[in-house]
C-alpha angles and dihedrals in degrees: 000000000000091000091050091049092051091048092049091047093050092048092047090050091048095051094042093051092247092130096043095098094053092038091052092046089057091046091049091051091049093049091050091052096057117090119253116259129203116223116251122253090259090070120076122185118205118190147170118252123233087241092057091050093048092046092051094045089060093049099034114124111236093240094050116119093196104110107193108012132346111293088231087070092049091048093048091049090051090050091052093048092050093046088050090062107269112167094201132010123203120193114200095197130099122231105195098168142009116268112244095200110118088346096159095043137074088254094065108145094227100050098083091043093051090046092050093050089054095053114111098259119095111258125192114205128184124254117228115256141199112189139189127179093271104036147013124221117209123205124188119243115249112293097252088061098043103039100073115127090238099036123114122190113214134173112264119249105274113216136181120237089272093057098254115146115252101182148319118205122176115234112222106167105131099306094093105094115219113281097017094110090051090044090055092048091052092051101043 
């Protein structure tokens, strides 16, 4: 009876998120103990500088949905990386809504991003999330971003406040166009 009670209590704590603090503390300690590793030459990280973010925040139109820099810049960067021979591109940014800035013109912020996501190189983009201690809710990006033939929607990397990875789980609920999984396997 006591054994059964302990097991039920542990399972209840696990499913309710009651053990997440201690579980994450152990994970953090284990991650800090492993030696640092440099990425190999086959991996290239492309980022946005703090200066670019600050410059855009001063110029950003109030109705703009682009959070760090205009999405046109992100899209153009993805195009350049793909044209340079990237086999897979992963974008660790969330696009929760379409940007209304210049929507009906050739200068629409989202046009280069949408074009880049439809180029024939697998691209992994982050799903939008809302999280609480016990669960995470995923929401698909707007359809123009997620419906590219080579686009995969994945959960973003979930981290604690100290930057330790909590989890990454690929979403595969109808957004994966046929052949994308095989396409990713061939390129990775």
